[in-house]
Steps between C-alpha positions, in 0.01 A plus 500: 500500500540525122464845350325512164665704228264755347584699190310827470431682174468333161477126439750354251226471237335833578343691212749786565781272378348489151411869458678692224682743731638238740880482482617378842413252776638573844472312826594702803494511878336799666747659746298796632148554627257694286490282189154467349584158358651304788606528862861540607677165466258364241595410144316627192510446124401759239499518122602853408535746214838667449390811697370292790820296503704821530285597801568157654875554452470838676315333789777244523765775503311673784493177702121461483518165320765240414463348154567127524419395141473680168409379152430672172156434353481458122157411360410335832821296519733548798864542406745487789809720447819298487742551784820678404805279509811616677830414332 
């Protein structure tokens, strides 16, 4: 049996991506029951303002979600942060 992958939340070309206040894109796995967006174990994507992104970081710190991908959003363009190099 092949399990289909379903992404909840915003599509990659969602209108939220192009709104003036959007600064972040996050993809995350829901770790606890009670989420309004997805069930535990499901993955979701959201385009967020700075305030909403800070709330997502708090949820991650509390173990409610695990952020798997993050990108900055600048005028609708996704900019992936560069990984820090270790010397």
